[in-house]
Backbone as ProteinMPNN parsed JSONL, in Angstrom:
{"seq_chain_A": "MPPFLASFRFPHREDAAAQLAPRWDGAAGRTEVWYTTVTDPATRTGLWLHHELVAPADGSDAYAHGWIARFPADGGRQPVEHARFGPVPWKRLPDASGFAAAGVEAGPGLLRGSAGPFRWELAELPQDEPLFTFPRWAWRRGLLPAAQI", "coords_chain_A": {"N_chain_A": [[-45.152, -11.237, -19.232], [-45.815, -11.522, -15.799], [-43.364, -10.369, -13.432], [-42.909, -11.975, -11.136], [-43.629, -14.539, -11.937], [-41.719, -15.125, -13.847], [-39.507, -15.369, -12.225], [-39.821, -17.863, -11.125], [-39.6, -19.559, -13.288], [-37.038, -19.478, -14.371], [-34.678, -20.486, -12.819], [-31.512, -19.741, -11.429], [-28.079, -19.598, -10.411], [-27.017, -17.249, -8.008], [-24.555, -14.725, -7.521], [-23.145, -14.418, -4.517], [-21.307, -12.525, -3.436], [-21.635, -10.326, -5.107], [-23.981, -9.24, -4.211], [-23.448, -7.674, -2.022], [-22.84, -5.009, -2.511], [-23.826, -1.586, -2.118], [-27.075, -0.504, -3.089], [-28.425, 1.799, -3.196], [-29.708, 4.637, -4.791], [-29.772, 7.311, -4.254], [-32.331, 8.177, -3.831], [-35.005, 9.338, -1.754], [-36.449, 7.829, 1.195], [-35.548, 5.167, 1.472], [-34.151, 2.119, 2.751], [-31.345, 0.214, 3.532], [-30.009, -2.825, 4.58], [-27.357, -4.648, 5.917], [-26.645, -7.624, 7.3], [-25.055, -9.938, 9.481], [-24.795, -13.115, 10.871], [-23.04, -15.056, 13.198], [-21.673, -18.021, 14.517], [-19.528, -19.202, 16.929], [-17.897, -22.164, 16.693], [-16.355, -23.391, 18.665], [-16.914, -22.169, 21.18], [-19.615, -21.834, 21.103], [-20.725, -19.355, 21.174], [-22.728, -16.702, 19.997], [-22.803, -14.179, 17.438], [-24.097, -11.103, 16.237], [-23.99, -8.961, 13.644], [-24.969, -5.85, 12.536], [-25.568, -3.658, 9.961], [-26.606, -0.6, 8.689], [-28.095, 1.507, 6.259], [-29.823, 4.476, 5.993], [-32.083, 6.382, 4.24], [-33.875, 9.007, 4.767], [-37.425, 9.539, 4.358], [-38.214, 12.172, 4.21], [-36.329, 13.466, 2.732], [-34.048, 14.397, 3.97], [-30.506, 14.228, 4.838], [-28.84, 11.142, 4.15], [-27.964, 8.539, 6.441], [-25.812, 6.357, 8.368], [-25.812, 3.553, 10.527], [-25.566, 1.103, 13.19], [-25.055, -2.056, 14.88], [-23.445, -4.383, 17.153], [-23.988, -7.513, 18.594], [-23.513, -9.827, 21.21], [-24.187, -13.096, 21.934], [-24.325, -15.169, 24.603], [-23.46, -18.64, 25.035], [-24.894, -19.966, 26.937], [-27.655, -20.065, 26.94], [-29.183, -17.94, 27.968], [-28.616, -17.433, 30.647], [-26.591, -15.661, 31.088], [-26.388, -12.169, 30.365], [-27.185, -10.725, 27.147], [-24.704, -9.027, 25.388], [-24.104, -5.841, 23.956], [-23.361, -3.251, 21.538], [-23.544, -0.065, 19.973], [-22.963, 1.673, 16.845], [-22.584, 4.832, 15.198], [-25.403, 7.12, 14.759], [-23.963, 8.221, 11.685], [-22.986, 10.394, 8.958], [-23.727, 9.031, 5.722], [-21.341, 7.462, 3.692], [-20.277, 6.291, 0.684], [-18.208, 3.489, -0.068], [-15.063, 3.86, -1.788], [-14.784, 2.04, -3.96], [-17.362, 1.216, -4.211], [-18.223, -1.179, -3.049], [-19.368, -2.074, -0.679], [-20.283, -1.511, 2.751], [-19.43, 1.218, 4.819], [-18.849, 2.943, 7.765], [-18.229, 5.039, 10.483], [-15.807, 3.74, 11.177], [-16.456, 1.091, 10.821], [-16.709, -1.685, 8.677], [-18.189, -3.518, 6.017], [-17.735, -5.651, 3.572], [-17.013, -7.383, 0.452], [-15.877, -10.438, 1.487], [-14.824, -9.525, 3.944], [-15.346, -8.419, 7.249], [-15.143, -5.866, 9.494], [-14.376, -3.843, 12.382], [-15.275, -1.675, 15.143], [-17.079, -1.172, 18.152], [-18.113, 0.282, 21.059], [-16.955, -1.849, 23.628], [-16.251, -3.832, 21.857], [-14.299, -5.378, 19.296], [-13.651, -6.396, 15.987], [-12.573, -8.498, 13.319], [-13.247, -10.212, 10.662], [-13.047, -12.829, 8.329], [-14.883, -13.643, 5.436], [-16.443, -16.05, 3.506], [-18.642, -16.788, 1.165], [-20.554, -19.746, 0.992], [-22.655, -20.674, -0.402], [-25.44, -19.815, -2.536], [-27.199, -16.626, -2.221], [-29.922, -16.236, 0.114], [-33.026, -15.245, -0.651], [-35.326, -13.282, 0.973], [-37.581, -12.108, 0.121], [-39.357, -12.24, -3.001], [-37.054, -12.708, -5.671], [-37.301, -10.936, -7.864], [-38.409, -8.651, -6.693], [-36.306, -7.659, -5.218], [-34.364, -7.156, -7.226], [-35.6, -5.178, -8.799], [-36.125, -3.136, -7.044], [-38.637, -2.561, -5.896], [-39.775, -2.514, -3.388], [-39.71, -0.592, -0.31], [-37.725, -1.515, 1.305], [-35.726, -4.398, 1.274], [-34.439, -7.6, 2.006], [-31.673, -9.886, 1.793]], "CA_chain_A": [[-45.331, -12.153, -18.131], [-45.491, -10.857, -14.532], [-42.001, -10.697, -13.005], [-42.82, -13.058, -10.149], [-43.689, -15.821, -12.637], [-40.411, -15.352, -14.479], [-38.531, -15.79, -11.216], [-39.99, -19.292, -10.903], [-39.31, -20.312, -14.503], [-35.646, -19.436, -14.79], [-33.771, -20.49, -11.667], [-30.08, -19.725, -11.702], [-27.275, -19.289, -9.233], [-26.677, -15.85, -7.782], [-23.24, -14.473, -6.951], [-23.368, -13.834, -3.191], [-20.455, -11.347, -3.245], [-22.196, -9.207, -5.87], [-25.131, -8.693, -3.497], [-23.01, -6.83, -0.911], [-22.698, -3.605, -2.905], [-25.007, -0.76, -1.883], [-27.914, -0.309, -4.268], [-29.116, 3.072, -3.047], [-29.475, 5.545, -5.918], [-29.946, 8.682, -3.807], [-33.75, 8.47, -3.619], [-35.477, 9.383, -0.364], [-37.36, 6.775, 1.619], [-34.966, 3.831, 1.267], [-33.342, 1.53, 3.815], [-30.587, -0.98, 3.159], [-29.449, -3.476, 5.762], [-26.44, -5.77, 5.767], [-26.433, -8.226, 8.611], [-24.333, -11.203, 9.487], [-24.814, -13.861, 12.123], [-21.882, -15.945, 13.299], [-21.588, -18.852, 15.714], [-18.195, -19.769, 17.152], [-18.123, -23.582, 16.987], [-15.637, -23.811, 19.871], [-17.555, -21.676, 22.399], [-21.044, -21.74, 20.829], [-21.14, -17.969, 21.316], [-23.285, -16.14, 18.771], [-22.623, -12.753, 17.158], [-24.96, -10.512, 15.225], [-23.51, -7.672, 13.145], [-26.042, -5.181, 11.801], [-25.116, -2.431, 9.3], [-27.825, -0.057, 8.082], [-28.13, 2.79, 5.561], [-31.176, 5.021, 6.027], [-32.327, 7.603, 3.467], [-35.198, 9.384, 5.263], [-38.456, 9.874, 3.376], [-38.361, 13.625, 4.101], [-35.263, 13.995, 1.885], [-32.862, 14.812, 4.72], [-29.303, 13.47, 4.491], [-28.752, 9.722, 4.508], [-27.03, 8.241, 7.526], [-25.512, 4.948, 8.608], [-25.659, 3.15, 11.92], [-25.676, -0.338, 13.353], [-24.681, -2.604, 16.183], [-22.962, -5.746, 17.323], [-24.529, -8.158, 19.794], [-22.892, -11.113, 21.553], [-25.146, -13.964, 22.617], [-23.617, -16.263, 25.269], [-23.919, -19.994, 24.705], [-25.561, -20.598, 28.076], [-29.107, -20.068, 26.802], [-29.873, -16.851, 28.637], [-28.21, -17.198, 32.042], [-25.795, -14.435, 31.025], [-27.072, -11.204, 29.496], [-26.648, -10.398, 25.826], [-23.923, -7.79, 25.386], [-24.234, -5.189, 22.657], [-22.883, -1.878, 21.406], [-23.991, 0.58, 18.74], [-22.125, 2.679, 16.2], [-23.386, 5.805, 14.458], [-25.496, 7.435, 13.343], [-22.984, 9.095, 11.035], [-23.351, 10.595, 7.553], [-23.419, 7.919, 4.816], [-20.298, 7.639, 2.679], [-20.068, 5.066, -0.088], [-16.811, 3.098, -0.247], [-14.571, 4.308, -3.101], [-15.047, 1.064, -5.023], [-18.799, 0.909, -4.158], [-18.352, -2.621, -2.824], [-19.973, -2.467, 0.583], [-20.715, -0.56, 3.772], [-18.387, 1.77, 5.686], [-19.337, 4.036, 8.596], [-17.727, 5.111, 11.858], [-14.765, 2.738, 11.385], [-17.011, -0.25, 10.631], [-16.781, -2.031, 7.258], [-18.739, -4.803, 5.581], [-17.52, -5.734, 2.135], [-16.758, -8.749, -0.009], [-14.846, -11.217, 2.16], [-14.27, -8.939, 5.16], [-16.161, -7.665, 8.197], [-14.251, -5.379, 10.545], [-14.791, -2.614, 13.02], [-15.32, -1.617, 16.598], [-18.199, -0.461, 18.754], [-18.002, 0.061, 22.498], [-15.818, -2.705, 23.978], [-16.072, -4.88, 20.844], [-13.427, -5.216, 18.129], [-13.755, -7.6, 15.176], [-12.049, -8.594, 11.96], [-13.692, -11.541, 10.259], [-13.043, -13.181, 6.91], [-16.166, -14.23, 5.059], [-16.416, -16.706, 2.202], [-19.952, -17.408, 0.937], [-20.504, -21.147, 0.596], [-23.835, -21.002, -1.183], [-26.05, -18.622, -3.095], [-27.983, -15.877, -1.241], [-31.304, -16.593, 0.407], [-33.884, -14.078, -0.832], [-36.473, -13.356, 1.876], [-38.679, -11.663, -0.725], [-39.055, -12.747, -4.343], [-35.853, -12.159, -6.305], [-37.652, -9.809, -8.729], [-38.628, -7.47, -5.858], [-34.969, -7.166, -4.885], [-33.706, -6.636, -8.432], [-36.263, -3.987, -9.338], [-36.257, -2.106, -6.011], [-40.047, -2.196, -5.784], [-40.137, -2.366, -1.986], [-38.853, 0.402, 0.332], [-36.592, -2.247, 1.87], [-35.761, -5.845, 1.051], [-33.194, -8.185, 2.501], [-31.298, -11.216, 1.317]], "C_chain_A": [[-44.986, -11.408, -16.836], [-44.123, -11.308, -14.021], [-41.918, -11.852, -12.024], [-42.914, -14.427, -10.809], [-42.355, -16.148, -13.295], [-39.391, -15.835, -13.465], [-38.655, -17.278, -10.904], [-39.536, -20.117, -12.103], [-37.828, -20.421, -14.815], [-34.703, -19.424, -13.592], [-32.318, -20.477, -12.131], [-29.346, -19.313, -10.435], [-26.962, -17.803, -9.187], [-25.278, -15.763, -7.194], [-23.438, -13.753, -5.621], [-22.557, -12.56, -2.993], [-21.032, -10.13, -3.963], [-23.357, -8.544, -5.133], [-24.734, -7.772, -2.346], [-22.963, -5.352, -1.253], [-23.975, -2.829, -2.593], [-25.776, -0.548, -3.189], [-28.578, 1.058, -4.259], [-28.715, 4.028, -4.16], [-29.664, 7.009, -5.545], [-31.393, 9.059, -3.533], [-34.091, 8.457, -2.131], [-36.368, 8.176, -0.082], [-36.854, 5.367, 1.38], [-34.193, 3.415, 2.511], [-32.628, 0.329, 3.236], [-29.943, -1.524, 4.418], [-28.542, -4.611, 5.326], [-26.325, -6.377, 7.159], [-25.814, -9.597, 8.457], [-24.507, -11.836, 10.853], [-23.697, -14.892, 12.069], [-22.018, -16.754, 14.579], [-20.186, -19.42, 15.793], [-18.38, -21.237, 17.522], [-17.442, -24.05, 18.267], [-16.378, -23.404, 21.145], [-19.08, -21.667, 22.317], [-21.594, -20.339, 21.089], [-21.654, -17.467, 19.971], [-23.002, -14.653, 18.661], [-23.633, -12.327, 16.107], [-24.378, -9.155, 14.889], [-24.595, -7.074, 12.262], [-25.5, -3.856, 11.278], [-26.311, -1.879, 8.534], [-27.595, 1.32, 7.47], [-29.579, 3.246, 5.549], [-31.195, 6.314, 5.22], [-33.743, 8.054, 3.83], [-36.154, 9.828, 4.151], [-38.615, 11.38, 3.2], [-37.251, 14.27, 3.273], [-34.044, 14.492, 2.639], [-31.712, 13.847, 4.426], [-29.357, 12.027, 4.978], [-27.734, 9.537, 5.628], [-26.874, 6.732, 7.665], [-25.403, 4.72, 10.108], [-25.759, 1.635, 11.994], [-25.254, -0.767, 14.736], [-24.038, -3.964, 16.034], [-23.591, -6.27, 18.609], [-23.848, -9.512, 19.96], [-23.876, -11.892, 22.403], [-24.392, -15.12, 23.259], [-24.26, -17.616, 24.961], [-24.761, -20.625, 25.805], [-27.087, -20.516, 28.033], [-29.832, -19.018, 27.613], [-29.504, -16.616, 30.081], [-27.33, -15.959, 32.14], [-26.508, -13.462, 30.093], [-26.394, -11.095, 28.129], [-25.896, -9.08, 25.963], [-24.041, -7.172, 24.002], [-23.669, -3.775, 22.71], [-23.303, -1.365, 20.036], [-22.875, 1.437, 18.155], [-23.032, 3.587, 15.373], [-24.507, 6.342, 15.335], [-24.421, 8.43, 12.902], [-23.436, 9.306, 9.593], [-22.905, 9.409, 6.694], [-22.344, 8.331, 3.833], [-20.1, 6.302, 1.99], [-18.575, 4.772, -0.151], [-16.345, 3.512, -1.638], [-14.856, 3.326, -4.234], [-16.501, 0.582, -5.027], [-19.085, -0.553, -3.849], [-19.043, -3.006, -1.529], [-20.316, -1.284, 1.455], [-19.501, -0.073, 4.548], [-18.967, 2.954, 6.448], [-18.707, 3.929, 9.972], [-16.682, 4.041, 12.157], [-15.23, 1.303, 11.257], [-17.134, -0.497, 9.131], [-17.415, -3.405, 7.074], [-18.619, -4.82, 4.068], [-17.229, -7.16, 1.738], [-15.586, -9.395, 0.731], [-14.351, -10.687, 3.483], [-15.326, -8.181, 5.95], [-15.21, -7.183, 9.282], [-14.797, -4.1, 11.144], [-14.692, -2.686, 14.521], [-16.546, -0.813, 17.006], [-18.141, -0.766, 20.242], [-16.796, -0.806, 22.799], [-15.483, -3.761, 22.914], [-15.117, -4.445, 19.741], [-13.553, -6.497, 17.321], [-13.074, -7.401, 13.828], [-12.286, -10.033, 11.518], [-13.581, -11.701, 8.748], [-14.347, -13.899, 6.609], [-16.043, -14.806, 3.649], [-17.768, -17.385, 1.987], [-19.802, -18.832, 0.409], [-21.675, -21.545, -0.293], [-24.414, -19.707, -1.729], [-26.889, -17.916, -2.029], [-29.385, -16.448, -1.071], [-32.127, -15.31, 0.292], [-35.107, -14.243, 0.059], [-37.735, -12.787, 1.239], [-38.389, -12.227, -2.111], [-37.874, -11.995, -4.967], [-36.176, -10.928, -7.15], [-37.875, -8.536, -7.919], [-37.294, -6.837, -5.482], [-34.333, -6.495, -6.101], [-34.304, -5.32, -8.905], [-36.455, -2.882, -8.299], [-37.692, -1.652, -5.795], [-40.507, -2.0, -4.345], [-39.232, -1.311, -1.352], [-37.636, -0.228, 1.005], [-36.793, -3.719, 1.541], [-34.428, -6.396, 1.509], [-32.954, -9.531, 1.858], [-30.308, -11.779, 2.301]], "O_chain_A": [[-43.962, -10.728, -16.781], [-43.759, -12.476, -14.154], [-40.965, -12.63, -12.064], [-42.34, -15.389, -10.299], [-41.916, -17.298, -13.301], [-38.505, -16.621, -13.8], [-37.685, -17.893, -10.461], [-39.127, -21.266, -11.938], [-37.409, -21.377, -15.467], [-33.998, -18.438, -13.377], [-31.959, -21.131, -13.111], [-29.933, -18.749, -9.512], [-26.676, -17.184, -10.212], [-24.866, -16.647, -6.443], [-23.858, -12.596, -5.603], [-23.074, -11.596, -2.429], [-20.92, -9.011, -3.461], [-23.68, -7.389, -5.414], [-25.606, -7.144, -1.746], [-23.041, -4.516, -0.353], [-25.078, -3.343, -2.779], [-25.179, -0.428, -4.258], [-29.232, 1.43, -5.233], [-27.53, 4.208, -4.44], [-29.712, 7.866, -6.427], [-31.657, 10.158, -3.046], [-33.542, 7.673, -1.357], [-36.957, 7.587, -0.988], [-37.645, 4.462, 1.113], [-33.651, 4.253, 3.231], [-33.23, -0.482, 2.531], [-29.398, -0.771, 5.226], [-28.905, -5.427, 4.479], [-25.94, -5.685, 8.102], [-26.013, -10.304, 7.469], [-24.379, -11.164, 11.877], [-23.446, -15.513, 11.037], [-22.433, -16.225, 15.61], [-19.704, -20.043, 14.847], [-18.963, -21.534, 18.565], [-17.899, -25.006, 18.892], [-16.467, -24.192, 22.087], [-19.76, -21.513, 23.331], [-22.807, -20.164, 21.209], [-21.077, -17.773, 18.928], [-22.965, -13.946, 19.668], [-23.977, -13.092, 15.206], [-24.283, -8.288, 15.758], [-25.083, -7.73, 11.341], [-25.027, -3.026, 12.054], [-26.966, -2.62, 7.801], [-26.978, 2.189, 8.085], [-30.466, 2.495, 5.142], [-30.418, 7.231, 5.485], [-34.713, 7.545, 3.268], [-35.742, 10.411, 3.147], [-39.095, 11.831, 2.16], [-37.227, 15.492, 3.123], [-33.092, 14.965, 2.018], [-31.917, 12.783, 3.841], [-29.851, 11.735, 6.067], [-26.768, 10.292, 5.739], [-27.677, 5.948, 7.159], [-24.956, 5.591, 10.855], [-26.007, 0.967, 10.99], [-25.115, 0.05, 15.646], [-24.072, -4.599, 14.98], [-23.706, -5.541, 19.594], [-23.634, -10.243, 18.993], [-24.338, -11.424, 23.443], [-23.866, -15.974, 22.546], [-25.452, -17.705, 24.668], [-25.29, -21.721, 25.617], [-27.743, -20.871, 29.012], [-31.01, -19.198, 27.92], [-30.023, -15.686, 30.699], [-27.326, -15.281, 33.168], [-27.16, -13.882, 29.137], [-25.197, -11.342, 27.986], [-26.39, -8.135, 26.577], [-24.074, -7.881, 22.996], [-23.52, -3.185, 23.78], [-23.404, -2.124, 19.073], [-21.965, 1.868, 18.863], [-24.097, 3.176, 14.91], [-24.554, 6.048, 16.529], [-24.036, 9.338, 13.639], [-24.188, 8.492, 9.057], [-21.831, 8.85, 6.914], [-22.413, 9.396, 3.22], [-19.791, 5.3, 2.635], [-17.765, 5.69, -0.274], [-17.142, 3.518, -2.576], [-15.141, 3.747, -5.356], [-16.843, -0.348, -5.757], [-20.074, -1.109, -4.328], [-19.283, -4.193, -1.307], [-20.604, -0.192, 0.965], [-18.631, -0.871, 4.898], [-19.518, 3.871, 5.839], [-18.66, 2.847, 10.557], [-16.659, 3.489, 13.257], [-14.47, 0.383, 11.557], [-17.604, 0.369, 8.393], [-17.203, -4.322, 7.867], [-19.32, -4.087, 3.371], [-17.201, -8.052, 2.586], [-14.444, -8.949, 0.612], [-13.519, -11.339, 4.113], [-16.1, -7.402, 5.393], [-14.54, -7.993, 9.923], [-15.566, -3.373, 10.517], [-14.116, -3.611, 15.093], [-16.985, 0.096, 16.302], [-18.122, -1.93, 20.644], [-15.71, -0.54, 22.284], [-14.516, -4.506, 23.074], [-15.128, -3.292, 19.31], [-13.562, -7.584, 17.898], [-13.012, -6.297, 13.287], [-11.597, -10.953, 11.959], [-13.974, -10.817, 7.988], [-14.851, -14.667, 7.428], [-15.597, -14.128, 2.723], [-18.022, -18.444, 2.562], [-19.02, -19.086, -0.507], [-21.68, -22.633, -0.869], [-23.924, -18.623, -1.414], [-27.256, -18.537, -1.032], [-29.95, -17.053, -1.982], [-31.929, -14.382, 1.077], [-35.845, -15.22, -0.07], [-38.833, -12.966, 1.765], [-37.264, -12.656, -2.367], [-37.737, -10.784, -4.796], [-35.404, -9.969, -7.153], [-37.566, -7.445, -8.398], [-37.175, -5.612, -5.435], [-33.821, -5.38, -5.999], [-33.577, -4.44, -9.366], [-36.908, -1.792, -8.648], [-37.933, -0.473, -5.536], [-41.54, -1.372, -4.113], [-38.098, -1.138, -1.797], [-36.635, 0.447, 1.246], [-37.92, -4.213, 1.536], [-33.403, -5.722, 1.408], [-33.882, -10.222, 1.437], [-29.833, -12.901, 2.126]]}, "name": "protein", "num_of_chains": 1, "seq": "MPPFLASFRFPHREDAAAQLAPRWDGAAGRTEVWYTTVTDPATRTGLWLHHELVAPADGSDAYAHGWIARFPADGGRQPVEHARFGPVPWKRLPDASGFAAAGVEAGPGLLRGSAGPFRWELAELPQDEPLFTFPRWAWRRGLLPAAQI"}
């Protein structure tokens, strides 16, 4: 049976924390992205944290980079503020549980780091299962050069 049909027949809950671990196996031509969006309910300020692993198709060394962006609650009257980190050589966390580069970490339950004038340390507790933006089978089998959840 084609994998996409099986994904419709056997729905089950996914462990959100298990999806944070890097999946890269050393192959060239892969990209992995971890991103988090946050809204502060008190100020209505939005944050976007973007963490990215890039393994170039030409076989050169993998690197990590990313950014943080702050979106004011005023609907565009104030500019979006942002800062980048990296690129730096990719190093897997010792327990292979998440992303770490240039003092920035994204792992189960914790987001922390600094870039430019920004500093953050956020606790994260998934409240629901992951949202797959591509069919679940494409993510599990690594059939696409990049896939996000």
